[in-house]
Structure formats: C-alpha cells, structure tokens
VOVEXPA-903555 format. One record per residue (C-alpha): residue number from 1; x, y, z; residue in one letter. Coordinates in Angstrom, 1 decimal, padded with zeros to 4 digits. Layout:
// residues N
<drenkol><pos>NUM</pos><x>X</x><y>Y</y><z>Z</z><code>A</code></drenkol>
...
// end
This chain:
// residues 192
<drenkol><pos>1</pos><x>-054.1</x><y>023.5</y><z>040.8</z><code>X</code></drenkol>
<drenkol><pos>2</pos><x>-057.0</x><y>023.7</y><z>038.4</z><code>X</code></drenkol>
<drenkol><pos>3</pos><x>-055.1</x><y>022.2</y><z>035.4</z><code>X</code></drenkol>
<drenkol><pos>4</pos><x>-054.6</x><y>018.6</y><z>034.4</z><code>X</code></drenkol>
<drenkol><pos>5</pos><x>-052.0</x><y>016.6</y><z>036.1</z><code>X</code></drenkol>
<drenkol><pos>6</pos><x>-049.2</x><y>015.3</y><z>033.8</z><code>X</code></drenkol>
<drenkol><pos>7</pos><x>-049.7</x><y>011.6</y><z>033.9</z><code>X</code></drenkol>
<drenkol><pos>8</pos><x>-047.1</x><y>010.6</y><z>031.3</z><code>X</code></drenkol>
<drenkol><pos>9</pos><x>-045.2</x><y>007.5</y><z>032.2</z><code>X</code></drenkol>
<drenkol><pos>10</pos><x>-041.5</x><y>007.4</y><z>032.1</z><code>X</code></drenkol>
<drenkol><pos>11</pos><x>-040.2</x><y>006.5</y><z>028.6</z><code>X</code></drenkol>
<drenkol><pos>12</pos><x>-038.9</x><y>003.0</y><z>028.5</z><code>X</code></drenkol>
<drenkol><pos>13</pos><x>-036.0</x><y>002.2</y><z>026.2</z><code>X</code></drenkol>
<drenkol><pos>14</pos><x>-037.2</x><y>000.8</y><z>022.9</z><code>X</code></drenkol>
<drenkol><pos>15</pos><x>-036.9</x><y>-003.0</y><z>022.6</z><code>X</code></drenkol>
<drenkol><pos>16</pos><x>-035.1</x><y>-004.1</y><z>019.4</z><code>X</code></drenkol>
<drenkol><pos>17</pos><x>-037.3</x><y>-005.6</y><z>016.8</z><code>X</code></drenkol>
<drenkol><pos>18</pos><x>-035.0</x><y>-008.6</y><z>016.5</z><code>X</code></drenkol>
<drenkol><pos>19</pos><x>-032.9</x><y>-010.5</y><z>018.9</z><code>X</code></drenkol>
<drenkol><pos>20</pos><x>-029.2</x><y>-009.7</y><z>019.0</z><code>X</code></drenkol>
<drenkol><pos>21</pos><x>-027.3</x><y>-012.1</y><z>016.7</z><code>X</code></drenkol>
<drenkol><pos>22</pos><x>-023.6</x><y>-012.8</y><z>017.1</z><code>X</code></drenkol>
<drenkol><pos>23</pos><x>-021.6</x><y>-011.7</y><z>014.1</z><code>X</code></drenkol>
<drenkol><pos>24</pos><x>-024.4</x><y>-009.4</y><z>012.8</z><code>X</code></drenkol>
<drenkol><pos>25</pos><x>-024.4</x><y>-005.7</y><z>012.6</z><code>X</code></drenkol>
<drenkol><pos>26</pos><x>-027.2</x><y>-005.4</y><z>015.2</z><code>X</code></drenkol>
<drenkol><pos>27</pos><x>-028.0</x><y>-001.8</y><z>014.4</z><code>X</code></drenkol>
<drenkol><pos>28</pos><x>-029.8</x><y>000.1</y><z>011.7</z><code>X</code></drenkol>
<drenkol><pos>29</pos><x>-028.0</x><y>001.2</y><z>008.6</z><code>X</code></drenkol>
<drenkol><pos>30</pos><x>-027.2</x><y>004.9</y><z>008.9</z><code>X</code></drenkol>
<drenkol><pos>31</pos><x>-028.8</x><y>007.3</y><z>006.4</z><code>X</code></drenkol>
<drenkol><pos>32</pos><x>-026.7</x><y>008.4</y><z>003.5</z><code>X</code></drenkol>
<drenkol><pos>33</pos><x>-027.1</x><y>012.1</y><z>004.1</z><code>X</code></drenkol>
<drenkol><pos>34</pos><x>-025.9</x><y>011.6</y><z>007.7</z><code>X</code></drenkol>
<drenkol><pos>35</pos><x>-022.8</x><y>009.7</y><z>006.5</z><code>X</code></drenkol>
<drenkol><pos>36</pos><x>-022.1</x><y>012.4</y><z>003.9</z><code>X</code></drenkol>
<drenkol><pos>37</pos><x>-022.5</x><y>015.2</y><z>006.5</z><code>X</code></drenkol>
<drenkol><pos>38</pos><x>-020.0</x><y>013.4</y><z>008.8</z><code>X</code></drenkol>
<drenkol><pos>39</pos><x>-017.4</x><y>013.2</y><z>006.1</z><code>X</code></drenkol>
<drenkol><pos>40</pos><x>-017.9</x><y>016.7</y><z>004.8</z><code>X</code></drenkol>
<drenkol><pos>41</pos><x>-014.7</x><y>018.9</y><z>005.0</z><code>X</code></drenkol>
<drenkol><pos>42</pos><x>-014.1</x><y>022.4</y><z>003.8</z><code>X</code></drenkol>
<drenkol><pos>43</pos><x>-012.4</x><y>022.8</y><z>000.4</z><code>X</code></drenkol>
<drenkol><pos>44</pos><x>-010.1</x><y>025.5</y><z>001.8</z><code>X</code></drenkol>
<drenkol><pos>45</pos><x>-008.8</x><y>024.8</y><z>005.3</z><code>X</code></drenkol>
<drenkol><pos>46</pos><x>-009.3</x><y>027.8</y><z>007.6</z><code>X</code></drenkol>
<drenkol><pos>47</pos><x>-006.5</x><y>027.0</y><z>009.9</z><code>X</code></drenkol>
<drenkol><pos>48</pos><x>-003.5</x><y>026.8</y><z>007.5</z><code>X</code></drenkol>
<drenkol><pos>49</pos><x>-001.0</x><y>026.4</y><z>010.3</z><code>X</code></drenkol>
<drenkol><pos>50</pos><x>-002.6</x><y>023.3</y><z>011.7</z><code>X</code></drenkol>
<drenkol><pos>51</pos><x>-003.1</x><y>021.8</y><z>008.2</z><code>X</code></drenkol>
<drenkol><pos>52</pos><x>000.5</x><y>022.4</y><z>007.4</z><code>X</code></drenkol>
<drenkol><pos>53</pos><x>001.6</x><y>020.7</y><z>010.6</z><code>X</code></drenkol>
<drenkol><pos>54</pos><x>-000.7</x><y>017.8</y><z>010.0</z><code>X</code></drenkol>
<drenkol><pos>55</pos><x>000.6</x><y>017.4</y><z>006.5</z><code>X</code></drenkol>
<drenkol><pos>56</pos><x>004.2</x><y>017.5</y><z>007.6</z><code>X</code></drenkol>
<drenkol><pos>57</pos><x>003.5</x><y>014.9</y><z>010.3</z><code>X</code></drenkol>
<drenkol><pos>58</pos><x>001.9</x><y>012.6</y><z>007.8</z><code>X</code></drenkol>
<drenkol><pos>59</pos><x>004.9</x><y>013.0</y><z>005.4</z><code>X</code></drenkol>
<drenkol><pos>60</pos><x>007.4</x><y>012.3</y><z>008.2</z><code>X</code></drenkol>
<drenkol><pos>61</pos><x>005.5</x><y>009.2</y><z>009.3</z><code>X</code></drenkol>
<drenkol><pos>62</pos><x>005.3</x><y>007.9</y><z>005.7</z><code>X</code></drenkol>
<drenkol><pos>63</pos><x>009.0</x><y>008.7</y><z>005.2</z><code>X</code></drenkol>
<drenkol><pos>64</pos><x>010.0</x><y>006.8</y><z>008.3</z><code>X</code></drenkol>
<drenkol><pos>65</pos><x>007.8</x><y>003.8</y><z>007.3</z><code>X</code></drenkol>
<drenkol><pos>66</pos><x>009.5</x><y>003.8</y><z>003.9</z><code>X</code></drenkol>
<drenkol><pos>67</pos><x>013.0</x><y>004.1</y><z>005.5</z><code>X</code></drenkol>
<drenkol><pos>68</pos><x>012.2</x><y>001.2</y><z>007.8</z><code>X</code></drenkol>
<drenkol><pos>69</pos><x>010.9</x><y>-000.9</y><z>004.9</z><code>X</code></drenkol>
<drenkol><pos>70</pos><x>014.1</x><y>-000.2</y><z>003.0</z><code>X</code></drenkol>
<drenkol><pos>71</pos><x>016.0</x><y>-001.9</y><z>005.8</z><code>X</code></drenkol>
<drenkol><pos>72</pos><x>013.6</x><y>-004.7</y><z>006.5</z><code>X</code></drenkol>
<drenkol><pos>73</pos><x>012.4</x><y>-005.3</y><z>003.0</z><code>X</code></drenkol>
<drenkol><pos>74</pos><x>008.7</x><y>-004.9</y><z>003.9</z><code>X</code></drenkol>
<drenkol><pos>75</pos><x>006.9</x><y>-004.8</y><z>000.5</z><code>X</code></drenkol>
<drenkol><pos>76</pos><x>003.9</x><y>-002.8</y><z>001.7</z><code>X</code></drenkol>
<drenkol><pos>77</pos><x>005.9</x><y>000.4</y><z>002.3</z><code>X</code></drenkol>
<drenkol><pos>78</pos><x>008.6</x><y>000.2</y><z>-000.3</z><code>X</code></drenkol>
<drenkol><pos>79</pos><x>008.7</x><y>002.8</y><z>-003.1</z><code>X</code></drenkol>
<drenkol><pos>80</pos><x>006.9</x><y>001.7</y><z>-006.3</z><code>X</code></drenkol>
<drenkol><pos>81</pos><x>010.2</x><y>001.1</y><z>-008.1</z><code>X</code></drenkol>
<drenkol><pos>82</pos><x>011.1</x><y>-001.6</y><z>-005.6</z><code>X</code></drenkol>
<drenkol><pos>83</pos><x>007.7</x><y>-003.2</y><z>-004.9</z><code>X</code></drenkol>
<drenkol><pos>84</pos><x>006.4</x><y>-006.5</y><z>-006.1</z><code>X</code></drenkol>
<drenkol><pos>85</pos><x>007.4</x><y>-010.2</y><z>-006.2</z><code>X</code></drenkol>
<drenkol><pos>86</pos><x>009.3</x><y>-009.8</y><z>-009.5</z><code>X</code></drenkol>
<drenkol><pos>87</pos><x>011.5</x><y>-007.1</y><z>-008.1</z><code>X</code></drenkol>
<drenkol><pos>88</pos><x>012.1</x><y>-009.0</y><z>-004.9</z><code>X</code></drenkol>
<drenkol><pos>89</pos><x>013.1</x><y>-012.0</y><z>-006.9</z><code>X</code></drenkol>
<drenkol><pos>90</pos><x>015.6</x><y>-009.9</y><z>-009.0</z><code>X</code></drenkol>
<drenkol><pos>91</pos><x>017.0</x><y>-008.3</y><z>-005.8</z><code>X</code></drenkol>
<drenkol><pos>92</pos><x>017.4</x><y>-011.7</y><z>-004.1</z><code>X</code></drenkol>
<drenkol><pos>93</pos><x>019.0</x><y>-013.2</y><z>-007.2</z><code>X</code></drenkol>
<drenkol><pos>94</pos><x>021.5</x><y>-010.3</y><z>-007.5</z><code>X</code></drenkol>
<drenkol><pos>95</pos><x>022.3</x><y>-010.2</y><z>-003.8</z><code>X</code></drenkol>
<drenkol><pos>96</pos><x>023.0</x><y>-014.0</y><z>-003.7</z><code>X</code></drenkol>
<drenkol><pos>97</pos><x>025.8</x><y>-013.8</y><z>-006.3</z><code>X</code></drenkol>
<drenkol><pos>98</pos><x>029.2</x><y>-012.1</y><z>-006.6</z><code>X</code></drenkol>
<drenkol><pos>99</pos><x>029.1</x><y>-009.4</y><z>-009.3</z><code>X</code></drenkol>
<drenkol><pos>100</pos><x>032.1</x><y>-007.9</y><z>-010.9</z><code>X</code></drenkol>
<drenkol><pos>101</pos><x>030.2</x><y>-004.6</y><z>-011.4</z><code>X</code></drenkol>
<drenkol><pos>102</pos><x>030.1</x><y>-003.9</y><z>-007.7</z><code>X</code></drenkol>
<drenkol><pos>103</pos><x>033.9</x><y>-003.6</y><z>-007.6</z><code>X</code></drenkol>
<drenkol><pos>104</pos><x>033.9</x><y>-000.9</y><z>-010.3</z><code>X</code></drenkol>
<drenkol><pos>105</pos><x>033.5</x><y>002.0</y><z>-008.1</z><code>X</code></drenkol>
<drenkol><pos>106</pos><x>036.1</x><y>001.1</y><z>-005.5</z><code>X</code></drenkol>
<drenkol><pos>107</pos><x>038.6</x><y>000.3</y><z>-008.3</z><code>X</code></drenkol>
<drenkol><pos>108</pos><x>037.9</x><y>003.7</y><z>-009.9</z><code>X</code></drenkol>
<drenkol><pos>109</pos><x>038.5</x><y>005.5</y><z>-006.7</z><code>X</code></drenkol>
<drenkol><pos>110</pos><x>041.8</x><y>003.5</y><z>-006.4</z><code>X</code></drenkol>
<drenkol><pos>111</pos><x>042.8</x><y>004.7</y><z>-009.9</z><code>X</code></drenkol>
<drenkol><pos>112</pos><x>042.0</x><y>008.3</y><z>-009.0</z><code>X</code></drenkol>
<drenkol><pos>113</pos><x>044.1</x><y>008.0</y><z>-005.9</z><code>X</code></drenkol>
<drenkol><pos>114</pos><x>047.0</x><y>006.5</y><z>-008.0</z><code>X</code></drenkol>
<drenkol><pos>115</pos><x>046.9</x><y>009.5</y><z>-010.3</z><code>X</code></drenkol>
<drenkol><pos>116</pos><x>048.0</x><y>011.7</y><z>-007.5</z><code>X</code></drenkol>
<drenkol><pos>117</pos><x>050.8</x><y>009.4</y><z>-006.4</z><code>X</code></drenkol>
<drenkol><pos>118</pos><x>052.3</x><y>008.2</y><z>-009.7</z><code>X</code></drenkol>
<drenkol><pos>119</pos><x>051.0</x><y>008.8</y><z>-013.2</z><code>X</code></drenkol>
<drenkol><pos>120</pos><x>052.5</x><y>005.6</y><z>-014.7</z><code>X</code></drenkol>
<drenkol><pos>121</pos><x>050.7</x><y>003.4</y><z>-012.2</z><code>X</code></drenkol>
<drenkol><pos>122</pos><x>047.5</x><y>005.3</y><z>-012.9</z><code>X</code></drenkol>
<drenkol><pos>123</pos><x>047.8</x><y>004.6</y><z>-016.6</z><code>X</code></drenkol>
<drenkol><pos>124</pos><x>048.2</x><y>000.9</y><z>-016.1</z><code>X</code></drenkol>
<drenkol><pos>125</pos><x>045.3</x><y>000.9</y><z>-013.6</z><code>X</code></drenkol>
<drenkol><pos>126</pos><x>043.2</x><y>003.0</y><z>-016.0</z><code>X</code></drenkol>
<drenkol><pos>127</pos><x>043.5</x><y>000.2</y><z>-018.6</z><code>X</code></drenkol>
<drenkol><pos>128</pos><x>042.6</x><y>-002.2</y><z>-015.9</z><code>X</code></drenkol>
<drenkol><pos>129</pos><x>039.3</x><y>-000.2</y><z>-015.3</z><code>X</code></drenkol>
<drenkol><pos>130</pos><x>038.4</x><y>-000.7</y><z>-019.0</z><code>X</code></drenkol>
<drenkol><pos>131</pos><x>039.1</x><y>-004.4</y><z>-018.8</z><code>X</code></drenkol>
<drenkol><pos>132</pos><x>037.0</x><y>-004.6</y><z>-015.6</z><code>X</code></drenkol>
<drenkol><pos>133</pos><x>034.2</x><y>-002.7</y><z>-017.3</z><code>X</code></drenkol>
<drenkol><pos>134</pos><x>034.3</x><y>-005.1</y><z>-020.2</z><code>X</code></drenkol>
<drenkol><pos>135</pos><x>034.2</x><y>-008.2</y><z>-017.9</z><code>X</code></drenkol>
<drenkol><pos>136</pos><x>031.4</x><y>-006.6</y><z>-015.8</z><code>X</code></drenkol>
<drenkol><pos>137</pos><x>029.3</x><y>-006.0</y><z>-018.9</z><code>X</code></drenkol>
<drenkol><pos>138</pos><x>029.7</x><y>-009.7</y><z>-019.9</z><code>X</code></drenkol>
<drenkol><pos>139</pos><x>029.0</x><y>-010.8</y><z>-016.4</z><code>X</code></drenkol>
<drenkol><pos>140</pos><x>025.9</x><y>-008.7</y><z>-016.3</z><code>X</code></drenkol>
<drenkol><pos>141</pos><x>024.7</x><y>-010.0</y><z>-019.6</z><code>X</code></drenkol>
<drenkol><pos>142</pos><x>025.0</x><y>-013.6</y><z>-018.5</z><code>X</code></drenkol>
<drenkol><pos>143</pos><x>023.5</x><y>-012.8</y><z>-015.0</z><code>X</code></drenkol>
<drenkol><pos>144</pos><x>020.4</x><y>-011.2</y><z>-016.6</z><code>X</code></drenkol>
<drenkol><pos>145</pos><x>020.0</x><y>-014.2</y><z>-018.9</z><code>X</code></drenkol>
<drenkol><pos>146</pos><x>020.0</x><y>-016.5</y><z>-016.0</z><code>X</code></drenkol>
<drenkol><pos>147</pos><x>017.7</x><y>-014.4</y><z>-013.9</z><code>X</code></drenkol>
<drenkol><pos>148</pos><x>015.3</x><y>-014.0</y><z>-016.8</z><code>X</code></drenkol>
<drenkol><pos>149</pos><x>015.2</x><y>-017.7</y><z>-017.3</z><code>X</code></drenkol>
<drenkol><pos>150</pos><x>014.4</x><y>-018.3</y><z>-013.6</z><code>X</code></drenkol>
<drenkol><pos>151</pos><x>011.8</x><y>-015.5</y><z>-013.6</z><code>X</code></drenkol>
<drenkol><pos>152</pos><x>010.0</x><y>-017.2</y><z>-016.5</z><code>X</code></drenkol>
<drenkol><pos>153</pos><x>010.2</x><y>-020.6</y><z>-014.9</z><code>X</code></drenkol>
<drenkol><pos>154</pos><x>008.7</x><y>-019.3</y><z>-011.6</z><code>X</code></drenkol>
<drenkol><pos>155</pos><x>006.2</x><y>-016.7</y><z>-012.8</z><code>X</code></drenkol>
<drenkol><pos>156</pos><x>005.2</x><y>-018.1</y><z>-016.2</z><code>X</code></drenkol>
<drenkol><pos>157</pos><x>006.4</x><y>-017.5</y><z>-019.7</z><code>X</code></drenkol>
<drenkol><pos>158</pos><x>004.1</x><y>-014.5</y><z>-020.3</z><code>X</code></drenkol>
<drenkol><pos>159</pos><x>005.4</x><y>-012.5</y><z>-017.4</z><code>X</code></drenkol>
<drenkol><pos>160</pos><x>006.1</x><y>-008.8</y><z>-018.1</z><code>X</code></drenkol>
<drenkol><pos>161</pos><x>009.9</x><y>-008.2</y><z>-017.7</z><code>X</code></drenkol>
<drenkol><pos>162</pos><x>009.8</x><y>-004.5</y><z>-018.7</z><code>X</code></drenkol>
<drenkol><pos>163</pos><x>012.3</x><y>-002.5</y><z>-016.7</z><code>X</code></drenkol>
<drenkol><pos>164</pos><x>013.8</x><y>-005.5</y><z>-014.9</z><code>X</code></drenkol>
<drenkol><pos>165</pos><x>017.0</x><y>-005.6</y><z>-017.0</z><code>X</code></drenkol>
<drenkol><pos>166</pos><x>017.8</x><y>-002.0</y><z>-015.9</z><code>X</code></drenkol>
<drenkol><pos>167</pos><x>016.8</x><y>-002.8</y><z>-012.4</z><code>X</code></drenkol>
<drenkol><pos>168</pos><x>019.2</x><y>-005.8</y><z>-012.4</z><code>X</code></drenkol>
<drenkol><pos>169</pos><x>022.0</x><y>-003.7</y><z>-013.8</z><code>X</code></drenkol>
<drenkol><pos>170</pos><x>021.6</x><y>-000.9</y><z>-011.3</z><code>X</code></drenkol>
<drenkol><pos>171</pos><x>021.5</x><y>-003.4</y><z>-008.4</z><code>X</code></drenkol>
<drenkol><pos>172</pos><x>024.6</x><y>-005.2</y><z>-009.6</z><code>X</code></drenkol>
<drenkol><pos>173</pos><x>026.6</x><y>-001.9</y><z>-009.9</z><code>X</code></drenkol>
<drenkol><pos>174</pos><x>025.9</x><y>-001.0</y><z>-006.2</z><code>X</code></drenkol>
<drenkol><pos>175</pos><x>028.3</x><y>-002.1</y><z>-003.5</z><code>X</code></drenkol>
<drenkol><pos>176</pos><x>026.5</x><y>-004.7</y><z>-001.5</z><code>X</code></drenkol>
<drenkol><pos>177</pos><x>026.5</x><y>-002.9</y><z>001.9</z><code>X</code></drenkol>
<drenkol><pos>178</pos><x>025.1</x><y>000.3</y><z>000.3</z><code>X</code></drenkol>
<drenkol><pos>179</pos><x>022.2</x><y>-001.4</y><z>-001.6</z><code>X</code></drenkol>
<drenkol><pos>180</pos><x>018.7</x><y>-000.2</y><z>-000.8</z><code>X</code></drenkol>
<drenkol><pos>181</pos><x>016.5</x><y>-002.0</y><z>-000.1</z><code>X</code></drenkol>
<drenkol><pos>182</pos><x>019.1</x><y>-003.9</y><z>002.0</z><code>X</code></drenkol>
<drenkol><pos>183</pos><x>020.0</x><y>-007.4</y><z>000.9</z><code>X</code></drenkol>
<drenkol><pos>184</pos><x>017.7</x><y>-010.0</y><z>002.6</z><code>X</code></drenkol>
<drenkol><pos>185</pos><x>019.7</x><y>-013.1</y><z>001.5</z><code>X</code></drenkol>
<drenkol><pos>186</pos><x>023.2</x><y>-014.2</y><z>002.1</z><code>X</code></drenkol>
<drenkol><pos>187</pos><x>025.6</x><y>-014.9</y><z>-000.8</z><code>X</code></drenkol>
<drenkol><pos>188</pos><x>024.9</x><y>-018.2</y><z>-002.4</z><code>X</code></drenkol>
<drenkol><pos>189</pos><x>021.3</x><y>-018.3</y><z>-001.0</z><code>X</code></drenkol>
<drenkol><pos>190</pos><x>019.4</x><y>-018.0</y><z>-004.4</z><code>X</code></drenkol>
<drenkol><pos>191</pos><x>015.6</x><y>-017.6</y><z>-004.4</z><code>X</code></drenkol>
<drenkol><pos>192</pos><x>013.6</x><y>-020.6</y><z>-005.5</z><code>X</code></drenkol>
// end
C-alpha cells in the first residue's frame, strides 16, 4: 500500500552472442571443475551388492561378446592371443590346408581303444602313431616355412613373427570343427 510497486519486467531468454552454425558445438565449453565433479565417484563403493551385480553383468556381457567373436571371427572382441591381422592370416592359412597333425588325436583315441580289444593290434597302431607324429612334424615345418614366406611377402620383410610359429603349430593340431576362433575360410581358400 505505501511501499513501492515491483515493476520488474519478465526476464527474457538471453539471445546467443553468435548465430547458430551447423556442425558447430553452439554452446559454451563447460568449466573443468564442473566436469570433474560430474565424474567424481567414491573410492569405496557404499552399496557393495549393487557394485557386485554391476561388475558381474559387465563380465557376462564381455564374455558373451568374446564368445560371439570366437564364432564370427570379429577381431574387436577376440582375446589378445587371437587378435590382429597377422594372426588372422595364420589362422586362415592353416584352415585352408589339410594338416596331418589334426588327425593325431583321433588316431591316438583309436589306438587306446585297440589296446582294450587286442594288444597285438594296439602295438602295431602305436608304431603308426609315432610315424604319424614324425610326418606331422615334417608337415608342420614345411607349412610354417610357407606361411612365413607369405607373411613376409604381404606384411613386409621386417614384420615381427614372434609367437606365430607356436600359434601355427597349436592351430594345426586342433581338429578343424573344434578350432576356436572358428575357421572363416573353406579348405583350399588361401588368404591373399
């Protein structure tokens, strides 16, 4: 009644200093302390049960991505031992050829079965296992030489081949349907 009347005008939204440009950020850069405060997390989680559940869900999701990558050959989610263009080239080279070493395990199981049926057959088959091992070693040696030559031709002469001989050997010894990551090429379809 006797006081002043409030004659403040309604606050209008602030007009931007610059026109809106397509492809630009069109907003001010946030302050560093505000960004740090938004990212801040406690060192020790107060709700351990929720943290444990979140950690488990994250591990299950990563495991399922890795399992799917082992089937499809997606390089992003493969384990470190199978990742990279060199390892893919080795896998494809081994999967494209017939290897004697992949028949070792089934033949050894056959020999074990023969020991229960007739010992004389098992002795002959046991000698056959040694012969097959010898041929598999020779086959692996020549296969690695060929793969190494093609690796150097494709990736350059100074490429690091450390660990690839063992990777090739282990891949050759596995039965083709049980190989992980799964074969992505058919037999005879060598990588270029």
